[in-house]
N, CA, C and O atoms as CSV, one atom per row, in Angstrom:
chain,resi,resn,atom,element,x,y,z
A,1,MET,N,N,112.163,120.486,142.522
A,1,MET,CA,C,110.954,121.274,142.684
A,1,MET,C,C,111.330,122.555,143.433
A,1,MET,O,O,111.881,122.513,144.533
A,2,ASP,N,N,111.020,123.689,142.812
A,2,ASP,CA,C,111.353,124.987,143.380
A,2,ASP,C,C,110.124,125.550,144.099
A,2,ASP,O,O,109.248,126.144,143.470
A,3,GLU,N,N,110.066,125.362,145.418
A,3,GLU,CA,C,108.917,125.807,146.228
A,3,GLU,C,C,108.636,127.303,146.087
A,3,GLU,O,O,107.500,127.739,146.275
A,4,SER,N,N,109.663,128.092,145.756
A,4,SER,CA,C,109.465,129.538,145.631
A,4,SER,C,C,108.580,129.891,144.441
A,4,SER,O,O,108.133,131.033,144.331
A,5,GLN,N,N,108.316,128.938,143.546
A,5,GLN,CA,C,107.483,129.175,142.370
A,5,GLN,C,C,105.992,128.930,142.637
A,5,GLN,O,O,105.162,129.134,141.751
A,6,GLU,N,N,105.652,128.493,143.860
A,6,GLU,CA,C,104.247,128.285,144.202
A,6,GLU,C,C,103.524,129.633,144.191
A,6,GLU,O,O,104.062,130.634,144.664
A,7,TYR,N,N,102.297,129.654,143.645
A,7,TYR,CA,C,101.528,130.893,143.593
A,7,TYR,C,C,100.080,130.634,144.010
A,7,TYR,O,O,99.586,129.509,143.939
A,8,TYR,N,N,99.418,131.702,144.444
A,8,TYR,CA,C,98.009,131.624,144.814
A,8,TYR,C,C,97.184,131.745,143.546
A,8,TYR,O,O,97.400,132.650,142.739
A,9,PHE,N,N,96.226,130.820,143.369
A,9,PHE,CA,C,95.345,130.856,142.201
A,9,PHE,C,C,93.959,131.302,142.644
A,9,PHE,O,O,93.520,130.956,143.741
A,10,GLU,N,N,93.272,132.057,141.813
A,10,GLU,CA,C,91.983,132.686,142.119
A,10,GLU,C,C,90.917,131.721,142.617
A,10,GLU,O,O,89.958,132.149,143.259
A,11,GLU,N,N,91.058,130.461,142.343
A,11,GLU,CA,C,90.050,129.481,142.764
A,11,GLU,C,C,90.095,129.227,144.271
A,11,GLU,O,O,89.148,128.687,144.843
A,12,GLY,N,N,91.214,129.624,144.919
A,12,GLY,CA,C,91.308,129.495,146.372
A,12,GLY,C,C,92.341,128.503,146.854
A,12,GLY,O,O,92.270,128.027,147.988
A,13,CYS,N,N,93.304,128.185,146.001
A,13,CYS,CA,C,94.357,127.254,146.409
A,13,CYS,C,C,95.706,127.740,145.909
A,13,CYS,O,O,95.792,128.721,145.170
A,14,PHE,N,N,96.750,127.051,146.316
A,14,PHE,CA,C,98.108,127.370,145.900
A,14,PHE,C,C,98.562,126.330,144.881
A,14,PHE,O,O,98.304,125.138,145.042
A,15,ILE,N,N,99.241,126.790,143.832
A,15,ILE,CA,C,99.650,125.926,142.727
A,15,ILE,C,C,101.164,126.018,142.519
A,15,ILE,O,O,101.753,127.098,142.573
A,16,LEU,N,N,101.766,124.869,142.284
A,16,LEU,CA,C,103.167,124.789,141.875
A,16,LEU,C,C,103.193,123.976,140.583
A,16,LEU,O,O,102.978,122.764,140.601
A,17,GLU,N,N,103.456,124.644,139.471
A,17,GLU,CA,C,103.509,123.963,138.170
A,17,GLU,C,C,104.756,123.078,138.126
A,17,GLU,O,O,105.873,123.555,138.326
A,18,LEU,N,N,104.556,121.802,137.866
A,18,LEU,CA,C,105.673,120.872,137.748
A,18,LEU,C,C,106.016,120.609,136.287
A,18,LEU,O,O,107.181,120.401,135.946
A,19,SER,N,N,105.000,120.619,135.425
A,19,SER,CA,C,105.205,120.413,133.991
A,19,SER,C,C,104.007,120.980,133.248
A,19,SER,O,O,102.891,120.479,133.382
A,20,ASN,N,N,104.239,122.022,132.469
A,20,ASN,CA,C,103.182,122.618,131.646
A,20,ASN,C,C,103.870,123.400,130.538
A,20,ASN,O,O,104.288,124.542,130.731
A,21,SER,N,N,103.982,122.764,129.369
A,21,SER,CA,C,104.807,123.329,128.322
A,21,SER,C,C,104.230,123.036,126.942
A,21,SER,O,O,103.568,122.020,126.736
A,22,ASP,N,N,104.489,123.933,126.010
A,22,ASP,CA,C,104.136,123.702,124.610
A,22,ASP,C,C,104.845,122.467,124.060
A,22,ASP,O,O,104.379,121.862,123.094
A,23,TYR,N,N,105.964,122.094,124.667
A,23,TYR,CA,C,106.719,120.922,124.207
A,23,TYR,C,C,106.032,119.612,124.574
A,23,TYR,O,O,106.360,118.568,124.012
A,24,ASP,N,N,105.081,119.652,125.512
A,24,ASP,CA,C,104.324,118.464,125.917
A,24,ASP,C,C,102.850,118.859,126.045
A,24,ASP,O,O,102.318,118.921,127.153
A,25,PRO,N,N,102.194,119.124,124.918
A,25,PRO,CA,C,100.832,119.670,124.960
A,25,PRO,C,C,99.764,118.691,125.437
A,25,PRO,O,O,98.631,119.099,125.692
A,26,GLU,N,N,100.097,117.424,125.561
A,26,GLU,CA,C,99.111,116.418,125.930
A,26,GLU,C,C,98.917,116.265,127.432
A,26,GLU,O,O,97.952,115.630,127.858
A,27,LEU,N,N,99.812,116.833,128.254
A,27,LEU,CA,C,99.729,116.631,129.705
A,27,LEU,C,C,100.366,117.787,130.454
A,27,LEU,O,O,101.416,118.294,130.058
A,28,SER,N,N,99.721,118.202,131.546
A,28,SER,CA,C,100.368,119.095,132.513
A,28,SER,C,C,100.225,118.462,133.894
A,28,SER,O,O,99.286,117.715,134.170
A,29,ILE,N,N,101.190,118.787,134.747
A,29,ILE,CA,C,101.191,118.283,136.119
A,29,ILE,C,C,101.459,119.470,137.038
A,29,ILE,O,O,102.414,120.220,136.840
A,30,ALA,N,N,100.609,119.626,138.035
A,30,ALA,CA,C,100.794,120.685,139.027
A,30,ALA,C,C,100.540,120.097,140.410
A,30,ALA,O,O,99.753,119.165,140.576
A,31,ARG,N,N,101.226,120.665,141.393
A,31,ARG,CA,C,100.902,120.322,142.778
A,31,ARG,C,C,99.973,121.407,143.291
A,31,ARG,O,O,100.274,122.595,143.178
A,32,ALA,N,N,98.839,120.996,143.859
A,32,ALA,CA,C,97.884,121.939,144.435
A,32,ALA,C,C,97.867,121.766,145.944
A,32,ALA,O,O,98.040,120.663,146.464
A,33,ARG,N,N,97.654,122.885,146.637
A,33,ARG,CA,C,97.584,122.865,148.101
A,33,ARG,C,C,96.387,123.692,148.540
A,33,ARG,O,O,96.267,124.869,148.199
A,34,VAL,N,N,95.499,123.055,149.306
A,34,VAL,CA,C,94.291,123.718,149.809
A,34,VAL,C,C,94.420,123.827,151.324
A,34,VAL,O,O,94.435,122.804,152.010
A,35,PRO,N,N,94.515,125.045,151.864
A,35,PRO,CA,C,94.673,125.217,153.311
A,35,PRO,C,C,93.472,124.715,154.119
A,35,PRO,O,O,92.374,124.544,153.588
A,36,VAL,N,N,93.702,124.489,155.380
A,36,VAL,CA,C,92.680,124.041,156.321
A,36,VAL,C,C,91.483,124.998,156.282
A,36,VAL,O,O,91.653,126.216,156.323
A,37,GLY,N,N,90.273,124.435,156.203
A,37,GLY,CA,C,89.053,125.227,156.254
A,37,GLY,C,C,88.633,125.869,154.951
A,37,GLY,O,O,87.575,126.496,154.896
A,38,VAL,N,N,89.428,125.736,153.894
A,38,VAL,CA,C,89.131,126.391,152.617
A,38,VAL,C,C,88.303,125.475,151.718
A,38,VAL,O,O,88.538,124.268,151.648
A,39,THR,N,N,87.325,126.076,151.032
A,39,THR,CA,C,86.603,125.428,149.948
A,39,THR,C,C,86.919,126.213,148.690
A,39,THR,O,O,86.693,127.422,148.643
A,40,THR,N,N,87.436,125.548,147.677
A,40,THR,CA,C,87.755,126.252,146.439
A,40,THR,C,C,86.466,126.659,145.730
A,40,THR,O,O,85.397,126.108,145.995
A,41,LYS,N,N,86.580,127.620,144.835
A,41,LYS,CA,C,85.426,128.069,144.059
A,41,LYS,C,C,84.994,126.961,143.102
A,41,LYS,O,O,85.817,126.239,142.540
A,42,ARG,N,N,83.673,126.851,142.935
A,42,ARG,CA,C,83.155,125.911,141.942
A,42,ARG,C,C,83.607,126.424,140.567
A,42,ARG,O,O,83.450,127.602,140.243
A,43,HIS,N,N,84.168,125.515,139.776
A,43,HIS,CA,C,84.708,125.884,138.476
A,43,HIS,C,C,84.681,124.681,137.548
A,43,HIS,O,O,84.319,123.578,137.957
A,44,ARG,N,N,85.063,124.900,136.306
A,44,ARG,CA,C,85.223,123.795,135.369
A,44,ARG,C,C,86.366,124.123,134.422
A,44,ARG,O,O,86.763,125.275,134.252
A,45,LEU,N,N,86.879,123.054,133.811
A,45,LEU,CA,C,87.905,123.185,132.781
A,45,LEU,C,C,87.289,122.706,131.474
A,45,LEU,O,O,86.968,121.527,131.325
A,46,ASN,N,N,87.130,123.610,130.545
A,46,ASN,CA,C,86.509,123.279,129.266
A,46,ASN,C,C,87.519,122.601,128.346
A,46,ASN,O,O,88.579,123.155,128.053
A,47,GLY,N,N,87.177,121.392,127.895
A,47,GLY,CA,C,88.032,120.657,126.974
A,47,GLY,C,C,89.200,119.939,127.609
A,47,GLY,O,O,90.073,119.437,126.901
A,48,ILE,N,N,89.237,119.878,128.949
A,48,ILE,CA,C,90.363,119.268,129.660
A,48,ILE,C,C,89.843,118.278,130.688
A,48,ILE,O,O,88.956,118.608,131.476
A,49,THR,N,N,90.392,117.056,130.687
A,49,THR,CA,C,90.132,116.091,131.753
A,49,THR,C,C,91.168,116.324,132.835
A,49,THR,O,O,92.359,116.455,132.552
A,50,GLU,N,N,90.706,116.374,134.083
A,50,GLU,CA,C,91.621,116.580,135.216
A,50,GLU,C,C,91.545,115.390,136.157
A,50,GLU,O,O,90.475,114.821,136.377
A,51,ARG,N,N,92.680,115.028,136.699
A,51,ARG,CA,C,92.751,113.956,137.696
A,51,ARG,C,C,93.456,114.499,138.922
A,51,ARG,O,O,94.531,115.090,138.822
A,52,TYR,N,N,92.839,114.294,140.094
A,52,TYR,CA,C,93.488,114.633,141.360
A,52,TYR,C,C,94.093,113.350,141.904
A,52,TYR,O,O,93.394,112.347,142.044
A,53,VAL,N,N,95.373,113.370,142.208
A,53,VAL,CA,C,96.037,112.262,142.874
A,53,VAL,C,C,96.382,112.767,144.280
A,53,VAL,O,O,97.337,113.521,144.469
A,54,MET,N,N,95.586,112.335,145.255
A,54,MET,CA,C,95.690,112.860,146.610
A,54,MET,C,C,96.965,112.381,147.286
A,54,MET,O,O,97.251,111.184,147.321
A,55,GLN,N,N,97.737,113.340,147.827
A,55,GLN,CA,C,98.986,113.009,148.487
A,55,GLN,C,C,98.882,113.083,150.007
A,55,GLN,O,O,99.433,112.238,150.712
A,56,SER,N,N,98.173,114.097,150.513
A,56,SER,CA,C,98.017,114.220,151.964
A,56,SER,C,C,96.807,115.081,152.281
A,56,SER,O,O,96.294,115.804,151.427
A,57,GLY,N,N,96.364,114.986,153.527
A,57,GLY,CA,C,95.189,115.729,153.976
A,57,GLY,C,C,93.922,114.934,153.714
A,57,GLY,O,O,93.947,113.829,153.171
A,58,ARG,N,N,92.801,115.544,154.123
A,58,ARG,CA,C,91.510,114.908,153.875
A,58,ARG,C,C,90.456,115.982,153.683
A,58,ARG,O,O,90.599,117.116,154.139
A,59,GLY,N,N,89.401,115.594,152.999
A,59,GLY,CA,C,88.346,116.558,152.728
A,59,GLY,C,C,87.239,115.944,151.924
A,59,GLY,O,O,86.964,114.746,152.002
A,60,GLU,N,N,86.603,116.804,151.142
A,60,GLU,CA,C,85.460,116.403,150.323
A,60,GLU,C,C,85.627,117.032,148.950
A,60,GLU,O,O,86.006,118.197,148.831
A,61,VAL,N,N,85.342,116.256,147.919
A,61,VAL,CA,C,85.383,116.769,146.556
A,61,VAL,C,C,83.985,116.676,145.964
A,61,VAL,O,O,83.257,115.712,146.198
A,62,GLU,N,N,83.625,117.693,145.195
A,62,GLU,CA,C,82.359,117.690,144.465
A,62,GLU,C,C,82.690,117.702,142.977
A,62,GLU,O,O,83.407,118.577,142.492
A,63,VAL,N,N,82.155,116.714,142.263
A,63,VAL,CA,C,82.270,116.647,140.811
A,63,VAL,C,C,80.847,116.540,140.300
A,63,VAL,O,O,80.181,115.524,140.495
A,64,GLY,N,N,80.381,117.605,139.638
A,64,GLY,CA,C,78.975,117.673,139.265
A,64,GLY,C,C,78.132,117.672,140.525
A,64,GLY,O,O,78.358,118.490,141.416
A,65,ASP,N,N,77.163,116.767,140.619
A,65,ASP,CA,C,76.289,116.677,141.789
A,65,ASP,C,C,76.746,115.607,142.786
A,65,ASP,O,O,76.039,115.324,143.754
A,66,VAL,N,N,77.916,115.015,142.559
A,66,VAL,CA,C,78.398,113.921,143.409
A,66,VAL,C,C,79.449,114.438,144.382
A,66,VAL,O,O,80.426,115.073,143.984
A,67,ARG,N,N,79.232,114.157,145.665
A,67,ARG,CA,C,80.197,114.507,146.718
A,67,ARG,C,C,80.857,113.239,147.220
A,67,ARG,O,O,80.193,112.223,147.423
A,68,SER,N,N,82.176,113.298,147.422
A,68,SER,CA,C,82.918,112.142,147.910
A,68,SER,C,C,83.961,112.585,148.925
A,68,SER,O,O,84.582,113.637,148.776
A,69,GLU,N,N,84.147,111.770,149.958
A,69,GLU,CA,C,85.230,111.989,150.906
A,69,GLU,C,C,86.539,111.590,150.222
A,69,GLU,O,O,86.580,110.624,149.460
A,70,ILE,N,N,87.607,112.342,150.502
A,70,ILE,CA,C,88.903,112.053,149.900
A,70,ILE,C,C,89.996,112.088,150.953
A,70,ILE,O,O,89.897,112.797,151.955
A,71,SER,N,N,91.047,111.302,150.703
A,71,SER,CA,C,92.237,111.302,151.557
A,71,SER,C,C,93.409,110.778,150.740
A,71,SER,O,O,93.244,110.412,149.576
A,72,ALA,N,N,94.579,110.741,151.339
A,72,ALA,CA,C,95.804,110.326,150.656
A,72,ALA,C,C,95.603,108.977,149.965
A,72,ALA,O,O,95.043,108.046,150.542
A,73,GLY,N,N,96.066,108.893,148.731
A,73,GLY,CA,C,95.967,107.672,147.950
A,73,GLY,C,C,94.783,107.626,147.008
A,73,GLY,O,O,94.763,106.810,146.086
A,74,ASP,N,N,93.793,108.484,147.215
A,74,ASP,CA,C,92.623,108.508,146.340
A,74,ASP,C,C,92.949,109.192,145.012
A,74,ASP,O,O,93.822,110.056,144.938
A,75,VAL,N,N,92.229,108.788,143.970
A,75,VAL,CA,C,92.317,109.417,142.660
A,75,VAL,C,C,90.910,109.850,142.266
A,75,VAL,O,O,89.967,109.062,142.341
A,76,VAL,N,N,90.774,111.095,141.850
A,76,VAL,CA,C,89.490,111.654,141.428
A,76,VAL,C,C,89.611,112.018,139.946
A,76,VAL,O,O,90.546,112.716,139.553
A,77,ILE,N,N,88.679,111.554,139.136
A,77,ILE,CA,C,88.683,111.867,137.708
A,77,ILE,C,C,87.557,112.848,137.418
A,77,ILE,O,O,86.399,112.600,137.756
A,78,ILE,N,N,87.909,113.972,136.785
A,78,ILE,CA,C,86.951,115.029,136.492
A,78,ILE,C,C,86.874,115.206,134.977
A,78,ILE,O,O,87.821,115.693,134.359
A,79,PRO,N,N,85.743,114.809,134.375
A,79,PRO,CA,C,85.597,114.924,132.920
A,79,PRO,C,C,85.612,116.389,132.461
A,79,PRO,O,O,85.332,117.290,133.251
A,80,PRO,N,N,85.935,116.622,131.199
A,80,PRO,CA,C,85.931,117.984,130.659
A,80,PRO,C,C,84.573,118.655,130.848
A,80,PRO,O,O,83.530,118.047,130.609
A,81,GLY,N,N,84.600,119.919,131.280
A,81,GLY,CA,C,83.382,120.708,131.412
A,81,GLY,C,C,82.546,120.409,132.639
A,81,GLY,O,O,81.504,121.036,132.829
A,82,GLU,N,N,82.964,119.472,133.483
A,82,GLU,CA,C,82.187,119.119,134.685
A,82,GLU,C,C,82.542,120.071,135.823
A,82,GLU,O,O,83.717,120.370,136.036
A,83,SER,N,N,81.536,120.549,136.554
A,83,SER,CA,C,81.802,121.437,137.686
A,83,SER,C,C,82.533,120.673,138.783
A,83,SER,O,O,82.343,119.471,138.966
A,84,GLN,N,N,83.376,121.408,139.507
A,84,GLN,CA,C,84.183,120.786,140.545
A,84,GLN,C,C,84.581,121.799,141.609
A,84,GLN,O,O,84.664,123.001,141.357
A,85,ARG,N,N,84.823,121.277,142.800
A,85,ARG,CA,C,85.456,122.051,143.864
A,85,ARG,C,C,85.895,121.067,144.933
A,85,ARG,O,O,85.442,119.922,144.969
A,86,ILE,N,N,86.790,121.531,145.808
A,86,ILE,CA,C,87.324,120.680,146.857
A,86,ILE,C,C,87.287,121.448,148.173
A,86,ILE,O,O,87.565,122.646,148.210
A,87,ARG,N,N,86.941,120.749,149.251
A,87,ARG,CA,C,86.811,121.358,150.578
A,87,ARG,C,C,87.758,120.641,151.535
A,87,ARG,O,O,87.757,119.414,151.626
A,88,ASN,N,N,88.557,121.420,152.240
A,88,ASN,CA,C,89.457,120.844,153.239
A,88,ASN,C,C,88.705,120.772,154.566
A,88,ASN,O,O,88.390,121.800,155.165
A,89,THR,N,N,88.423,119.560,155.018
A,89,THR,CA,C,87.721,119.340,156.284
A,89,THR,C,C,88.656,118.793,157.360
A,89,THR,O,O,88.221,118.465,158.464
A,90,GLY,N,N,89.942,118.698,157.030
A,90,GLY,CA,C,90.910,118.119,157.958
A,90,GLY,C,C,91.624,119.159,158.792
A,90,GLY,O,O,91.209,120.315,158.863
A,91,ASP,N,N,92.708,118.730,159.426
A,91,ASP,CA,C,93.476,119.616,160.293
A,91,ASP,C,C,94.869,119.905,159.734
A,91,ASP,O,O,95.738,120.404,160.449
A,92,SER,N,N,95.078,119.590,158.453
A,92,SER,CA,C,96.323,119.943,157.755
A,92,SER,C,C,95.973,120.241,156.295
A,92,SER,O,O,94.884,119.904,155.830
A,93,ASP,N,N,96.897,120.868,155.582
A,93,ASP,CA,C,96.654,121.194,154.179
A,93,ASP,C,C,96.352,119.936,153.375
A,93,ASP,O,O,96.925,118.876,153.630
A,94,ILE,N,N,95.458,120.056,152.412
A,94,ILE,CA,C,95.286,119.015,151.399
A,94,ILE,C,C,96.346,119.297,150.336
A,94,ILE,O,O,96.499,120.431,149.882
A,95,VAL,N,N,97.069,118.259,149.949
A,95,VAL,CA,C,98.054,118.369,148.878
A,95,VAL,C,C,97.743,117.278,147.867
A,95,VAL,O,O,97.589,116.110,148.225
A,96,PHE,N,N,97.653,117.670,146.602
A,96,PHE,CA,C,97.390,116.685,145.550
A,96,PHE,C,C,98.061,117.105,144.255
A,96,PHE,O,O,98.357,118.280,144.039
A,97,LEU,N,N,98.294,116.116,143.396
A,97,LEU,CA,C,98.766,116.394,142.050
A,97,LEU,C,C,97.551,116.543,141.158
A,97,LEU,O,O,96.604,115.763,141.254
A,98,ALA,N,N,97.577,117.542,140.292
A,98,ALA,CA,C,96.527,117.750,139.300
A,98,ALA,C,C,97.141,117.444,137.938
A,98,ALA,O,O,98.022,118.158,137.459
A,99,LEU,N,N,96.656,116.368,137.328
A,99,LEU,CA,C,97.130,115.967,136.007
A,99,LEU,C,C,96.043,116.300,135.001
A,99,LEU,O,O,94.913,115.825,135.118
A,100,CYS,N,N,96.384,117.115,134.014
A,100,CYS,CA,C,95.407,117.568,133.031
A,100,CYS,C,C,95.784,117.083,131.643
A,100,CYS,O,O,96.938,117.180,131.224
A,101,THR,N,N,94.778,116.553,130.929
A,101,THR,CA,C,94.976,116.150,129.538
A,101,THR,C,C,93.835,116.717,128.697
A,101,THR,O,O,92.671,116.480,129.020
A,102,PRO,N,N,94.131,117.460,127.627
A,102,PRO,CA,C,95.455,117.996,127.344
A,102,PRO,C,C,95.880,118.972,128.433
A,102,PRO,O,O,95.146,119.179,129.399
A,103,ARG,N,N,97.038,119.564,128.290
A,103,ARG,CA,C,97.613,120.385,129.358
A,103,ARG,C,C,96.705,121.552,129.755
A,103,ARG,O,O,95.910,122.038,128.950
A,104,PHE,N,N,96.838,121.995,131.018
A,104,PHE,CA,C,96.053,123.122,131.531
A,104,PHE,C,C,96.414,124.403,130.786
A,104,PHE,O,O,97.586,124.702,130.555
A,105,ARG,N,N,95.381,125.145,130.421
A,105,ARG,CA,C,95.527,126.478,129.846
A,105,ARG,C,C,94.563,127.405,130.592
A,105,ARG,O,O,93.416,127.031,130.837
A,106,PHE,N,N,95.006,128.578,130.945
A,106,PHE,CA,C,94.170,129.499,131.718
A,106,PHE,C,C,92.859,129.819,131.009
A,106,PHE,O,O,91.840,130.015,131.671
A,107,GLU,N,N,92.860,129.876,129.692
A,107,GLU,CA,C,91.625,130.214,128.967
A,107,GLU,C,C,90.577,129.112,129.062
A,107,GLU,O,O,89.413,129.355,128.744
A,108,ALA,N,N,90.954,127.902,129.492
A,108,ALA,CA,C,89.992,126.808,129.664
A,108,ALA,C,C,89.292,126.866,131.024
A,108,ALA,O,O,88.272,126.207,131.223
A,109,TYR,N,N,89.832,127.648,131.954
A,109,TYR,CA,C,89.288,127.750,133.308
A,109,TYR,C,C,88.051,128.649,133.309
A,109,TYR,O,O,88.072,129.747,132.752
A,110,GLU,N,N,86.978,128.175,133.938
A,110,GLU,CA,C,85.753,128.970,134.045
A,110,GLU,C,C,85.255,128.947,135.479
A,110,GLU,O,O,84.911,127.888,136.004
A,111,ASN,N,N,85.215,130.105,136.110
A,111,ASN,CA,C,84.673,130.252,137.470
A,111,ASN,C,C,83.155,130.176,137.362
A,111,ASN,O,O,82.549,130.901,136.573
A,112,LEU,N,N,82.539,129.297,138.154
A,112,LEU,CA,C,81.078,129.110,138.115
A,112,LEU,C,C,80.361,129.787,139.274
A,112,LEU,O,O,79.161,129.587,139.463
A,113,GLU,N,N,81.085,130.585,140.049
A,113,GLU,CA,C,80.485,131.271,141.198
A,113,GLU,C,C,80.416,132.765,140.951
A,113,GLU,O,O,81.231,133.334,140.225
A,114,LEU,N,N,79.427,133.385,141.570
A,114,LEU,CA,C,79.342,134.845,141.541
A,114,LEU,C,C,80.279,135.378,142.622
A,114,LEU,O,O,80.209,134.950,143.774
A,115,ASP,N,N,81.138,136.294,142.258
A,115,ASP,CA,C,82.066,136.849,143.246
A,115,ASP,C,C,81.497,138.024,143.980
A,115,ASP,O,O,82.165,138.595,144.843
């Protein structure tokens, strides 16, 4: 894993793509990092199911109208087209794997907030 490839994504978190290729169109895997005190923008992925596999940190996730507390070891399933965001309420970064099926494509991302 090349940490220098991590980038800031407009939704409000840092992303490190681990696997996202035309050679494996059915799945992408990224590591996401949400800094302390940050709430990502409400958004959705059209046509893509996303799963968060929580690795560290704690916070709150919103999927549609449902809010849930999250911490290491939790798995969150986000159906295609469902609104989502994550809030870091802890004292360290939230780190999770984002597994998308089919693979993540930027054109599927839709920001649901007014900037």
